N, CA, C and O atoms as CSV, one atom per row, in Angstrom:
chain,resi,resn,atom,element,x,y,z
A,1,MET,N,N,5.297,-69.559,-12.878
A,1,MET,CA,C,6.296,-68.520,-12.699
A,1,MET,C,C,5.618,-67.165,-12.951
A,1,MET,O,O,4.976,-66.973,-13.984
A,2,ASN,N,N,5.761,-66.252,-12.027
A,2,ASN,CA,C,5.154,-64.935,-12.120
A,2,ASN,C,C,6.140,-63.974,-12.796
A,2,ASN,O,O,6.987,-63.374,-12.134
A,3,ILE,N,N,6.019,-63.839,-14.112
A,3,ILE,CA,C,6.928,-63.012,-14.898
A,3,ILE,C,C,6.871,-61.545,-14.460
A,3,ILE,O,O,7.905,-60.882,-14.376
A,4,ASP,N,N,5.674,-61.040,-14.182
A,4,ASP,CA,C,5.549,-59.638,-13.769
A,4,ASP,C,C,6.281,-59.377,-12.457
A,4,ASP,O,O,6.924,-58.339,-12.293
A,5,GLY,N,N,6.181,-60.323,-11.522
A,5,GLY,CA,C,6.883,-60.182,-10.249
A,5,GLY,C,C,8.391,-60.202,-10.435
A,5,GLY,O,O,9.113,-59.446,-9.785
A,6,LEU,N,N,8.868,-61.071,-11.329
A,6,LEU,CA,C,10.306,-61.137,-11.593
A,6,LEU,C,C,10.778,-59.878,-12.312
A,6,LEU,O,O,11.876,-59.388,-12.048
A,7,ARG,N,N,9.962,-59.355,-13.215
A,7,ARG,CA,C,10.291,-58.110,-13.914
A,7,ARG,C,C,10.422,-56.970,-12.889
A,7,ARG,O,O,11.340,-56.154,-12.967
A,8,GLN,N,N,9.483,-56.930,-11.928
A,8,GLN,CA,C,9.534,-55.888,-10.900
A,8,GLN,C,C,10.788,-56.019,-10.044
A,8,GLN,O,O,11.398,-55.015,-9.676
A,9,LYS,N,N,11.178,-57.269,-9.722
A,9,LYS,CA,C,12.410,-57.487,-8.959
A,9,LYS,C,C,13.615,-56.970,-9.734
A,9,LYS,O,O,14.486,-56.306,-9.171
A,10,LEU,N,N,13.659,-57.277,-11.028
A,10,LEU,CA,C,14.772,-56.823,-11.869
A,10,LEU,C,C,14.822,-55.295,-11.928
A,10,LEU,O,O,15.889,-54.693,-11.800
A,11,GLU,N,N,13.662,-54.680,-12.121
A,11,GLU,CA,C,13.623,-53.218,-12.202
A,11,GLU,C,C,14.007,-52.569,-10.882
A,11,GLU,O,O,14.704,-51.555,-10.867
A,12,ALA,N,N,13.555,-53.148,-9.775
A,12,ALA,CA,C,13.896,-52.602,-8.454
A,12,ALA,C,C,15.390,-52.726,-8.186
A,12,ALA,O,O,16.012,-51.794,-7.677
A,13,ARG,N,N,15.961,-53.871,-8.525
A,13,ARG,CA,C,17.398,-54.069,-8.304
A,13,ARG,C,C,18.207,-53.126,-9.185
A,13,ARG,O,O,19.226,-52.587,-8.752
A,14,ARG,N,N,17.758,-52.928,-10.415
A,14,ARG,CA,C,18.437,-52.014,-11.338
A,14,ARG,C,C,18.425,-50.596,-10.765
A,14,ARG,O,O,19.450,-49.915,-10.779
A,15,ALA,N,N,17.283,-50.152,-10.268
A,15,ALA,CA,C,17.177,-48.818,-9.678
A,15,ALA,C,C,18.085,-48.682,-8.457
A,15,ALA,O,O,18.717,-47.645,-8.257
A,16,GLU,N,N,18.142,-49.729,-7.651
A,16,GLU,CA,C,19.005,-49.725,-6.465
A,16,GLU,C,C,20.476,-49.598,-6.860
A,16,GLU,O,O,21.219,-48.826,-6.254
A,17,LEU,N,N,20.891,-50.353,-7.872
A,17,LEU,CA,C,22.282,-50.297,-8.326
A,17,LEU,C,C,22.630,-48.919,-8.890
A,17,LEU,O,O,23.717,-48.399,-8.637
A,18,LEU,N,N,21.710,-48.332,-9.651
A,18,LEU,CA,C,21.968,-46.999,-10.202
A,18,LEU,C,C,22.054,-45.954,-9.094
A,18,LEU,O,O,22.863,-45.031,-9.184
A,19,ALA,N,N,21.239,-46.083,-8.056
A,19,ALA,CA,C,21.306,-45.161,-6.920
A,19,ALA,C,C,22.631,-45.317,-6.181
A,19,ALA,O,O,23.239,-44.324,-5.783
A,20,ASP,N,N,23.081,-46.555,-5.994
A,20,ASP,CA,C,24.376,-46.807,-5.354
A,20,ASP,C,C,25.508,-46.197,-6.174
A,20,ASP,O,O,26.445,-45.619,-5.624
A,21,GLU,N,N,25.409,-46.333,-7.489
A,21,GLU,CA,C,26.432,-45.790,-8.387
A,21,GLU,C,C,26.545,-44.279,-8.202
A,21,GLU,O,O,27.647,-43.737,-8.111
A,22,ALA,N,N,25.413,-43.612,-8.149
A,22,ALA,CA,C,25.419,-42.160,-7.981
A,22,ALA,C,C,25.919,-41.758,-6.594
A,22,ALA,O,O,26.637,-40.768,-6.453
A,23,ALA,N,N,25.543,-42.515,-5.587
A,23,ALA,CA,C,25.905,-42.174,-4.205
A,23,ALA,C,C,27.394,-42.345,-3.932
A,23,ALA,O,O,27.941,-41.671,-3.060
A,24,THR,N,N,28.056,-43.233,-4.661
A,24,THR,CA,C,29.468,-43.513,-4.396
A,24,THR,C,C,30.401,-42.875,-5.408
A,24,THR,O,O,31.595,-43.174,-5.415
A,25,ALA,N,N,29.890,-42.010,-6.256
A,25,ALA,CA,C,30.732,-41.380,-7.282
A,25,ALA,C,C,31.910,-40.637,-6.665
A,25,ALA,O,O,33.012,-40.661,-7.213
A,26,GLY,N,N,31.691,-39.983,-5.540
A,26,GLY,CA,C,32.772,-39.232,-4.889
A,26,GLY,C,C,33.908,-40.119,-4.409
A,26,GLY,O,O,35.064,-39.698,-4.406
A,27,ASP,N,N,33.592,-41.339,-4.006
A,27,ASP,CA,C,34.632,-42.260,-3.526
A,27,ASP,C,C,35.562,-42.700,-4.652
A,27,ASP,O,O,36.701,-43.094,-4.402
A,28,ARG,N,N,35.076,-42.634,-5.898
A,28,ARG,CA,C,35.890,-43.062,-7.037
A,28,ARG,C,C,36.676,-41.905,-7.656
A,28,ARG,O,O,37.443,-42.108,-8.597
A,29,ALA,N,N,36.490,-40.709,-7.135
A,29,ALA,CA,C,37.172,-39.529,-7.675
A,29,ALA,C,C,38.681,-39.658,-7.458
A,29,ALA,O,O,39.118,-40.293,-6.499
A,30,PRO,N,N,39.468,-39.064,-8.336
A,30,PRO,CA,C,40.923,-39.113,-8.165
A,30,PRO,C,C,41.350,-38.532,-6.814
A,30,PRO,O,O,40.772,-37.558,-6.332
A,31,VAL,N,N,42.351,-39.137,-6.227
A,31,VAL,CA,C,42.882,-38.676,-4.942
A,31,VAL,C,C,43.940,-37.621,-5.228
A,31,VAL,O,O,44.890,-37.854,-5.975
A,32,GLU,N,N,43.756,-36.463,-4.620
A,32,GLU,CA,C,44.681,-35.349,-4.828
A,32,GLU,C,C,46.025,-35.626,-4.152
A,32,GLU,O,O,46.080,-36.186,-3.057
A,33,LEU,N,N,47.085,-35.232,-4.812
A,33,LEU,CA,C,48.426,-35.362,-4.257
A,33,LEU,C,C,48.822,-34.005,-3.684
A,33,LEU,O,O,49.470,-33.198,-4.350
A,34,ASP,N,N,48.421,-33.773,-2.445
A,34,ASP,CA,C,48.708,-32.508,-1.769
A,34,ASP,C,C,49.217,-32.865,-0.375
A,34,ASP,O,O,48.435,-33.072,0.552
A,35,GLN,N,N,50.524,-32.932,-0.246
A,35,GLN,CA,C,51.123,-33.352,1.021
A,35,GLN,C,C,50.840,-32.371,2.154
A,35,GLN,O,O,50.958,-32.743,3.322
A,36,GLN,N,N,50.472,-31.139,1.846
A,36,GLN,CA,C,50.189,-30.162,2.879
A,36,GLN,C,C,48.874,-30.452,3.589
A,36,GLN,O,O,48.776,-30.302,4.807
A,37,SER,N,N,47.867,-30.866,2.832
A,37,SER,CA,C,46.549,-31.054,3.442
A,37,SER,C,C,46.257,-32.517,3.784
A,37,SER,O,O,45.410,-32.793,4.634
A,38,VAL,N,N,46.939,-33.444,3.142
A,38,VAL,CA,C,46.693,-34.863,3.395
A,38,VAL,C,C,48.025,-35.544,3.660
A,38,VAL,O,O,48.927,-35.518,2.823
A,39,GLY,N,N,48.138,-36.143,4.813
A,39,GLY,CA,C,49.356,-36.861,5.145
A,39,GLY,C,C,49.482,-38.144,4.351
A,39,GLY,O,O,48.536,-38.571,3.688
A,40,ARG,N,N,50.666,-38.765,4.422
A,40,ARG,CA,C,50.939,-39.975,3.643
A,40,ARG,C,C,49.954,-41.087,3.981
A,40,ARG,O,O,49.430,-41.738,3.077
A,41,LEU,N,N,49.689,-41.319,5.281
A,41,LEU,CA,C,48.771,-42.392,5.668
A,41,LEU,C,C,47.337,-42.076,5.264
A,41,LEU,O,O,46.600,-42.962,4.831
A,42,SER,N,N,46.943,-40.814,5.404
A,42,SER,CA,C,45.596,-40.418,4.991
A,42,SER,C,C,45.426,-40.612,3.494
A,42,SER,O,O,44.367,-41.038,3.033
A,43,ARG,N,N,46.472,-40.299,2.732
A,43,ARG,CA,C,46.415,-40.468,1.284
A,43,ARG,C,C,46.322,-41.946,0.939
A,43,ARG,O,O,45.581,-42.325,0.031
A,44,MET,N,N,47.067,-42.788,1.656
A,44,MET,CA,C,46.996,-44.239,1.422
A,44,MET,C,C,45.589,-44.745,1.722
A,44,MET,O,O,45.058,-45.572,0.981
A,45,ASP,N,N,44.987,-44.260,2.793
A,45,ASP,CA,C,43.611,-44.634,3.119
A,45,ASP,C,C,42.660,-44.199,2.008
A,45,ASP,O,O,41.774,-44.954,1.607
A,46,ALA,N,N,42.850,-42.978,1.513
A,46,ALA,CA,C,41.988,-42.470,0.449
A,46,ALA,C,C,42.149,-43.297,-0.822
A,46,ALA,O,O,41.171,-43.563,-1.519
A,47,LEU,N,N,43.386,-43.705,-1.126
A,47,LEU,CA,C,43.623,-44.554,-2.302
A,47,LEU,C,C,42.964,-45.919,-2.136
A,47,LEU,O,O,42.429,-46.477,-3.094
A,48,GLN,N,N,43.004,-46.454,-0.918
A,48,GLN,CA,C,42.373,-47.741,-0.655
A,48,GLN,C,C,40.851,-47.628,-0.805
A,48,GLN,O,O,40.221,-48.503,-1.399
A,49,VAL,N,N,40.272,-46.572,-0.280
A,49,VAL,CA,C,38.827,-46.345,-0.426
A,49,VAL,C,C,38.475,-46.226,-1.900
A,49,VAL,O,O,37.473,-46.778,-2.353
A,50,GLN,N,N,39.301,-45.506,-2.644
A,50,GLN,CA,C,39.061,-45.331,-4.080
A,50,GLN,C,C,39.112,-46.683,-4.799
A,50,GLN,O,O,38.253,-46.972,-5.632
A,51,ALA,N,N,40.107,-47.505,-4.486
A,51,ALA,CA,C,40.242,-48.817,-5.136
A,51,ALA,C,C,39.046,-49.712,-4.821
A,51,ALA,O,O,38.534,-50.406,-5.699
A,52,MET,N,N,38.601,-49.691,-3.559
A,52,MET,CA,C,37.437,-50.504,-3.192
A,52,MET,C,C,36.183,-50.000,-3.893
A,52,MET,O,O,35.356,-50.798,-4.336
A,53,ALA,N,N,36.036,-48.691,-3.996
A,53,ALA,CA,C,34.871,-48.116,-4.670
A,53,ALA,C,C,34.874,-48.473,-6.153
A,53,ALA,O,O,33.819,-48.742,-6.727
A,54,GLU,N,N,36.043,-48.476,-6.770
A,54,GLU,CA,C,36.133,-48.851,-8.181
A,54,GLU,C,C,35.794,-50.327,-8.381
A,54,GLU,O,O,35.137,-50.684,-9.359
A,55,ALA,N,N,36.238,-51.187,-7.462
A,55,ALA,CA,C,35.912,-52.614,-7.556
A,55,ALA,C,C,34.405,-52.825,-7.398
A,55,ALA,O,O,33.809,-53.630,-8.114
A,56,GLN,N,N,33.792,-52.101,-6.460
A,56,GLN,CA,C,32.336,-52.192,-6.285
A,56,GLN,C,C,31.619,-51.698,-7.533
A,56,GLN,O,O,30.610,-52.276,-7.936
A,57,ALA,N,N,32.123,-50.646,-8.143
A,57,ALA,CA,C,31.515,-50.109,-9.365
A,57,ALA,C,C,31.579,-51.134,-10.484
A,57,ALA,O,O,30.631,-51.278,-11.255
A,58,ASP,N,N,32.701,-51.851,-10.575
A,58,ASP,CA,C,32.831,-52.897,-11.590
A,58,ASP,C,C,31.805,-54.007,-11.369
A,58,ASP,O,O,31.199,-54.500,-12.320
A,59,ARG,N,N,31.614,-54.395,-10.102
A,59,ARG,CA,C,30.622,-55.434,-9.797
A,59,ARG,C,C,29.210,-54.943,-10.118
A,59,ARG,O,O,28.387,-55.696,-10.639
A,60,ARG,N,N,28.937,-53.675,-9.804
A,60,ARG,CA,C,27.621,-53.102,-10.131
A,60,ARG,C,C,27.386,-53.109,-11.632
A,60,ARG,O,O,26.300,-53.465,-12.090
A,61,LYS,N,N,28.399,-52.717,-12.405
A,61,LYS,CA,C,28.262,-52.697,-13.866
A,61,LYS,C,C,27.984,-54.092,-14.408
A,61,LYS,O,O,27.164,-54.257,-15.311
A,62,ALA,N,N,28.662,-55.091,-13.863
A,62,ALA,CA,C,28.429,-56.462,-14.309
A,62,ALA,C,C,27.008,-56.906,-13.975
A,62,ALA,O,O,26.352,-57.557,-14.789
A,63,GLU,N,N,26.534,-56.558,-12.789
A,63,GLU,CA,C,25.168,-56.929,-12.416
A,63,GLU,C,C,24.140,-56.169,-13.250
A,63,GLU,O,O,23.119,-56.734,-13.641
A,64,LEU,N,N,24.402,-54.899,-13.520
A,64,LEU,CA,C,23.500,-54.131,-14.385
A,64,LEU,C,C,23.438,-54.746,-15.779
A,64,LEU,O,O,22.370,-54.796,-16.390
A,65,ARG,N,N,24.565,-55.207,-16.278
A,65,ARG,CA,C,24.605,-55.862,-17.592
A,65,ARG,C,C,23.752,-57.126,-17.581
A,65,ARG,O,O,22.995,-57.377,-18.518
A,66,ARG,N,N,23.877,-57.928,-16.509
A,66,ARG,CA,C,23.070,-59.153,-16.386
A,66,ARG,C,C,21.579,-58.813,-16.347
A,66,ARG,O,O,20.763,-59.492,-16.970
A,67,ILE,N,N,21.229,-57.752,-15.607
A,67,ILE,CA,C,19.825,-57.341,-15.503
A,67,ILE,C,C,19.314,-56.870,-16.861
A,67,ILE,O,O,18.212,-57.236,-17.270
A,68,ASP,N,N,20.106,-56.065,-17.557
A,68,ASP,CA,C,19.694,-55.582,-18.882
A,68,ASP,C,C,19.508,-56.747,-19.851
A,68,ASP,O,O,18.579,-56.739,-20.658
A,69,GLU,N,N,20.383,-57.743,-19.778
A,69,GLU,CA,C,20.248,-58.914,-20.637
A,69,GLU,C,C,18.983,-59.700,-20.293
A,69,GLU,O,O,18.296,-60.196,-21.185
A,70,ALA,N,N,18.678,-59.812,-19.001
A,70,ALA,CA,C,17.451,-60.503,-18.583
A,70,ALA,C,C,16.220,-59.750,-19.066
A,70,ALA,O,O,15.254,-60.364,-19.519
A,71,MET,N,N,16.247,-58.414,-18.972
A,71,MET,CA,C,15.124,-57.599,-19.451
A,71,MET,C,C,14.939,-57.778,-20.961
A,71,MET,O,O,13.810,-57.832,-21.449
A,72,ALA,N,N,16.038,-57.867,-21.686
A,72,ALA,CA,C,15.959,-58.091,-23.137
A,72,ALA,C,C,15.338,-59.455,-23.427
A,72,ALA,O,O,14.538,-59.590,-24.352
A,73,ARG,N,N,15.712,-60.479,-22.626
A,73,ARG,CA,C,15.118,-61.814,-22.815
A,73,ARG,C,C,13.630,-61.784,-22.503
A,73,ARG,O,O,12.850,-62.492,-23.141
A,74,LEU,N,N,13.225,-60.969,-21.525
A,74,LEU,CA,C,11.798,-60.814,-21.228
A,74,LEU,C,C,11.059,-60.257,-22.443
A,74,LEU,O,O,9.969,-60.718,-22.779
A,75,GLU,N,N,11.650,-59.279,-23.089
A,75,GLU,CA,C,11.020,-58.631,-24.246
A,75,GLU,C,C,10.904,-59.578,-25.436
A,75,GLU,O,O,9.934,-59.510,-26.190
A,76,THR,N,N,11.881,-60.455,-25.609
A,76,THR,CA,C,11.883,-61.352,-26.769
A,76,THR,C,C,11.180,-62.675,-26.499
A,76,THR,O,O,11.024,-63.492,-27.407
A,77,GLY,N,N,10.753,-62.893,-25.252
A,77,GLY,CA,C,10.084,-64.146,-24.924
A,77,GLY,C,C,11.028,-65.299,-24.632
A,77,GLY,O,O,10.595,-66.447,-24.536
A,78,GLU,N,N,12.315,-65.004,-24.491
A,78,GLU,CA,C,13.308,-66.043,-24.221
A,78,GLU,C,C,13.644,-66.151,-22.740
A,78,GLU,O,O,14.461,-66.983,-22.344
A,79,TYR,N,N,13.015,-65.310,-21.919
A,79,TYR,CA,C,13.299,-65.314,-20.491
A,79,TYR,C,C,12.848,-66.635,-19.881
A,79,TYR,O,O,11.788,-67.161,-20.221
A,80,GLY,N,N,13.664,-67.159,-18.982
A,80,GLY,CA,C,13.329,-68.391,-18.288
A,80,GLY,C,C,13.904,-69.624,-18.959
A,80,GLY,O,O,13.725,-70.743,-18.479
A,81,TYR,N,N,14.597,-69.416,-20.075
A,81,TYR,CA,C,15.228,-70.526,-20.779
A,81,TYR,C,C,16.740,-70.323,-20.787
A,81,TYR,O,O,17.226,-69.211,-20.992
A,82,CYS,N,N,17.458,-71.385,-20.568
A,82,CYS,CA,C,18.916,-71.358,-20.494
A,82,CYS,C,C,19.503,-70.883,-21.827
A,82,CYS,O,O,19.132,-71.388,-22.887
A,83,VAL,N,N,20.412,-69.916,-21.770
A,83,VAL,CA,C,21.040,-69.417,-22.990
A,83,VAL,C,C,22.071,-70.407,-23.538
A,83,VAL,O,O,22.513,-70.269,-24.678
A,84,SER,N,N,22.461,-71.409,-22.731
A,84,SER,CA,C,23.427,-72.406,-23.191
A,84,SER,C,C,22.759,-73.615,-23.833
A,84,SER,O,O,23.094,-73.999,-24.953
A,85,CYS,N,N,21.812,-74.211,-23.114
A,85,CYS,CA,C,21.213,-75.453,-23.603
A,85,CYS,C,C,19.769,-75.300,-24.073
A,85,CYS,O,O,19.235,-76.188,-24.738
A,86,GLY,N,N,19.142,-74.189,-23.735
A,86,GLY,CA,C,17.771,-73.959,-24.163
A,86,GLY,C,C,16.708,-74.559,-23.262
A,86,GLY,O,O,15.517,-74.356,-23.499
A,87,GLU,N,N,17.110,-75.287,-22.240
A,87,GLU,CA,C,16.152,-75.882,-21.314
A,87,GLU,C,C,15.591,-74.813,-20.389
A,87,GLU,O,O,16.188,-73.751,-20.215
A,88,GLU,N,N,14.440,-75.104,-19.801
A,88,GLU,CA,C,13.817,-74.158,-18.886
A,88,GLU,C,C,14.650,-74.040,-17.606
A,88,GLU,O,O,15.131,-75.040,-17.071
A,89,ILE,N,N,14.809,-72.822,-17.132
A,89,ILE,CA,C,15.504,-72.565,-15.868
A,89,ILE,C,C,14.483,-72.769,-14.756
A,89,ILE,O,O,13.350,-72.299,-14.854
A,90,ALA,N,N,14.883,-73.468,-13.704
A,90,ALA,CA,C,13.977,-73.760,-12.591
A,90,ALA,C,C,13.407,-72.469,-12.019
A,90,ALA,O,O,14.150,-71.517,-11.782
A,91,PRO,N,N,12.086,-72.427,-11.792
A,91,PRO,CA,C,11.459,-71.225,-11.239
A,91,PRO,C,C,12.090,-70.759,-9.926
A,91,PRO,O,O,12.207,-69.558,-9.684
A,92,LYS,N,N,12.499,-71.713,-9.076
A,92,LYS,CA,C,13.127,-71.324,-7.799
A,92,LYS,C,C,14.454,-70.615,-8.039
A,92,LYS,O,O,14.811,-69.702,-7.295
A,93,ARG,N,N,15.182,-71.026,-9.065
A,93,ARG,CA,C,16.455,-70.368,-9.404
A,93,ARG,C,C,16.180,-68.926,-9.843
A,93,ARG,O,O,16.905,-68.006,-9.463
A,94,LEU,N,N,15.136,-68.739,-10.638
A,94,LEU,CA,C,14.793,-67.397,-11.095
A,94,LEU,C,C,14.272,-66.532,-9.955
A,94,LEU,O,O,14.488,-65.321,-9.953
A,95,GLU,N,N,13.592,-67.133,-8.989
A,95,GLU,CA,C,13.138,-66.369,-7.824
A,95,GLU,C,C,14.325,-65.867,-7.023
A,95,GLU,O,O,14.319,-64.737,-6.535
A,96,LEU,N,N,15.355,-66.714,-6.884
A,96,LEU,CA,C,16.559,-66.317,-6.138
A,96,LEU,C,C,17.402,-65.319,-6.918
A,96,LEU,O,O,17.957,-64.382,-6.345
A,97,ASP,N,N,17.492,-65.527,-8.228
A,97,ASP,CA,C,18.286,-64.645,-9.088
A,97,ASP,C,C,17.528,-64.424,-10.385
A,97,ASP,O,O,17.708,-65.176,-11.342
A,98,PRO,N,N,16.680,-63.396,-10.429
A,98,PRO,CA,C,15.875,-63.154,-11.624
A,98,PRO,C,C,16.701,-62.888,-12.886
A,98,PRO,O,O,16.176,-62.991,-13.995
A,99,ALA,N,N,17.970,-62.551,-12.735
A,99,ALA,CA,C,18.827,-62.291,-13.893
A,99,ALA,C,C,19.566,-63.539,-14.364
A,99,ALA,O,O,20.380,-63.459,-15.284
A,100,ALA,N,N,19.296,-64.690,-13.750
A,100,ALA,CA,C,19.988,-65.928,-14.124
A,100,ALA,C,C,19.772,-66.211,-15.608
A,100,ALA,O,O,18.646,-66.169,-16.105
A,101,ALA,N,N,20.868,-66.500,-16.303
A,101,ALA,CA,C,20.798,-66.752,-17.734
A,101,ALA,C,C,20.952,-68.227,-18.078
A,101,ALA,O,O,20.623,-68.650,-19.186
A,102,VAL,N,N,21.452,-69.006,-17.129
A,102,VAL,CA,C,21.677,-70.428,-17.392
A,102,VAL,C,C,21.037,-71.291,-16.316
A,102,VAL,O,O,20.814,-70.846,-15.190
A,103,CYS,N,N,20.751,-72.519,-16.681
A,103,CYS,CA,C,20.171,-73.475,-15.740
A,103,CYS,C,C,21.263,-73.952,-14.775
A,103,CYS,O,O,22.445,-73.680,-14.983
A,104,VAL,N,N,20.866,-74.647,-13.749
A,104,VAL,CA,C,21.824,-75.120,-12.751
A,104,VAL,C,C,22.842,-76.055,-13.380
A,104,VAL,O,O,24.032,-75.981,-13.075
A,105,ARG,N,N,22.375,-76.933,-14.258
A,105,ARG,CA,C,23.296,-77.898,-14.890
A,105,ARG,C,C,24.393,-77.175,-15.681
A,105,ARG,O,O,25.570,-77.512,-15.552
A,106,CYS,N,N,24.019,-76.196,-16.486
A,106,CYS,CA,C,25.016,-75.463,-17.270
A,106,CYS,C,C,25.904,-74.583,-16.386
A,106,CYS,O,O,27.093,-74.422,-16.661
A,107,ALA,N,N,25.324,-74.018,-15.329
A,107,ALA,CA,C,26.103,-73.191,-14.401
A,107,ALA,C,C,27.172,-73.996,-13.685
A,107,ALA,O,O,28.258,-73.494,-13.394
A,108,SER,N,N,26.845,-75.262,-13.403
A,108,SER,CA,C,27.819,-76.107,-12.686
A,108,SER,C,C,28.804,-76.769,-13.633
A,108,SER,O,O,29.763,-77.397,-13.184
A,109,GLY,N,N,28.583,-76.638,-14.950
A,109,GLY,CA,C,29.497,-77.222,-15.911
A,109,GLY,C,C,29.220,-78.666,-16.222
A,109,GLY,O,O,29.988,-79.285,-16.958
A,110,SER,N,N,28.144,-79.237,-15.687
A,110,SER,CA,C,27.783,-80.624,-15.959
A,110,SER,C,C,27.094,-80.724,-17.309
A,110,SER,O,O,26.442,-79.784,-17.764
A,111,SER,N,N,27.247,-81.865,-17.934
A,111,SER,CA,C,26.579,-82.093,-19.220
A,111,SER,C,C,25.589,-83.209,-19.147
A,111,SER,O,O,24.943,-83.527,-20.146
């Protein structure tokens, strides 16, 4: 398992998520209630865009949290081991998702 390569993947994904967060900040801004400049349907569209942007922001925050936790495991030497059972996480699983915290067995709920 190439730890440096996985670390680079985590750092690149983290940077990408932070850039997305900054780029979409305007979409999450409060929608003004000004019936003169924005019609009812336009306002509904703006509210829908805002709601979708907030949901995306929540998903980004969750992924950033997973990445930060994986980076912490890298620092402590616990990276690559399941946080539930302690067994090694399959290298292919980590290649697909470098932030994976659990092995396939624990992820599927099997014992």
